[in-house]
C-alpha positions as CSV (number, residue, x, y, z in Angstrom):
1,M,-8.3,10.5,-7.3
2,K,-8.3,9.6,-3.6
3,V,-7.7,6.2,-2.2
4,R,-8.0,5.1,1.4
5,L,-4.9,3.4,2.8
6,R,-4.7,0.7,5.4
7,F,-1.6,-0.8,7.0
8,F,-1.4,-4.0,8.9
9,A,1.0,-5.8,11.3
10,S,4.5,-4.3,11.4
11,L,3.5,-1.6,8.8
12,R,0.7,-0.5,11.1
13,E,3.2,-0.1,14.0
14,A,5.5,2.0,11.8
15,L,3.0,4.0,9.7
16,G,-0.3,4.0,11.7
17,P,-3.5,2.2,10.9
18,Q,-4.7,4.2,7.9
19,G,-4.5,7.3,5.8
20,E,-5.5,8.8,2.4
21,L,-3.5,9.3,-0.8
22,D,-4.1,11.5,-3.8
23,L,-3.1,9.8,-7.1
24,P,-3.5,10.7,-10.8
25,D,-6.3,8.9,-12.6
26,G,-5.2,5.6,-14.0
27,S,-2.8,4.8,-11.2
28,R,-1.9,1.3,-10.1
29,V,-0.8,-0.2,-6.8
30,V,2.9,0.1,-7.8
31,D,2.3,3.9,-8.4
32,A,0.8,4.3,-4.9
33,R,3.7,2.4,-3.3
34,D,6.3,4.5,-5.2
35,L,4.6,7.7,-4.2
36,L,4.5,6.6,-0.5
37,I,8.2,5.6,-0.6
38,A,9.0,9.1,-2.1
39,R,7.5,10.7,1.1
40,G,10.7,9.6,3.0
41,A,10.8,8.4,6.5
42,P,9.2,6.2,7.8
43,F,7.5,5.2,4.5
44,D,10.7,4.7,2.6
45,A,12.0,2.1,5.0
46,S,8.6,0.4,5.7
47,L,7.6,0.1,2.0
48,A,11.0,-0.3,0.5
49,R,11.3,-2.4,-2.7
50,R,13.6,-4.8,-1.0
51,R,10.7,-5.7,1.4
52,L,8.3,-8.4,0.3
53,L,4.8,-7.0,0.9
54,R,1.3,-8.0,-0.1
55,A,-1.4,-5.6,-1.3
56,A,-5.1,-5.8,-1.4
57,V,-7.6,-3.5,-3.2
58,N,-11.0,-3.4,-1.7
59,Q,-10.2,-6.4,0.5
60,V,-9.2,-8.6,-2.6
61,L,-5.6,-9.7,-2.6
62,C,-3.6,-8.4,-5.6
63,A,-1.8,-10.9,-7.8
64,D,0.8,-8.2,-8.5
65,E,1.3,-4.5,-8.1
66,D,-0.1,-3.7,-11.6
67,A,-3.6,-3.8,-10.2
68,P,-5.5,-0.7,-11.2
69,L,-6.9,1.8,-8.6
70,A,-10.1,3.8,-8.8
71,E,-11.5,6.8,-6.9
72,G,-12.5,5.7,-3.4
73,D,-10.7,2.3,-3.4
74,E,-9.2,0.9,-0.2
75,L,-5.6,-0.1,-0.7
76,A,-4.1,-2.2,2.1
77,F,-0.4,-3.2,2.5
78,F,0.8,-6.0,4.8
79,P,3.7,-8.3,5.2
80,P,3.2,-11.9,4.0
81,V,1.6,-14.2,6.5
82,T,3.6,-17.1,7.9
83,G,2.5,-19.8,10.3
84,G,3.4,-23.1,11.6
């Protein structure tokens, strides 16, 4: 299945604004992140497990990375928002 990727803030600067990813049926957000990390630079550093990142599927924030993905979904990654 194909999902559309979107990257925001510092991830957008490092990886570009968007892309596409082929995944096996039944994949979850964690599977997509792991596959992207396996691509190597610059994905491995930008999406590294040590980095706290948020994800959204079809513009709905995921509670965790076990959220399922389906054909044509939009998967977005972004750093946590801070303010003051």
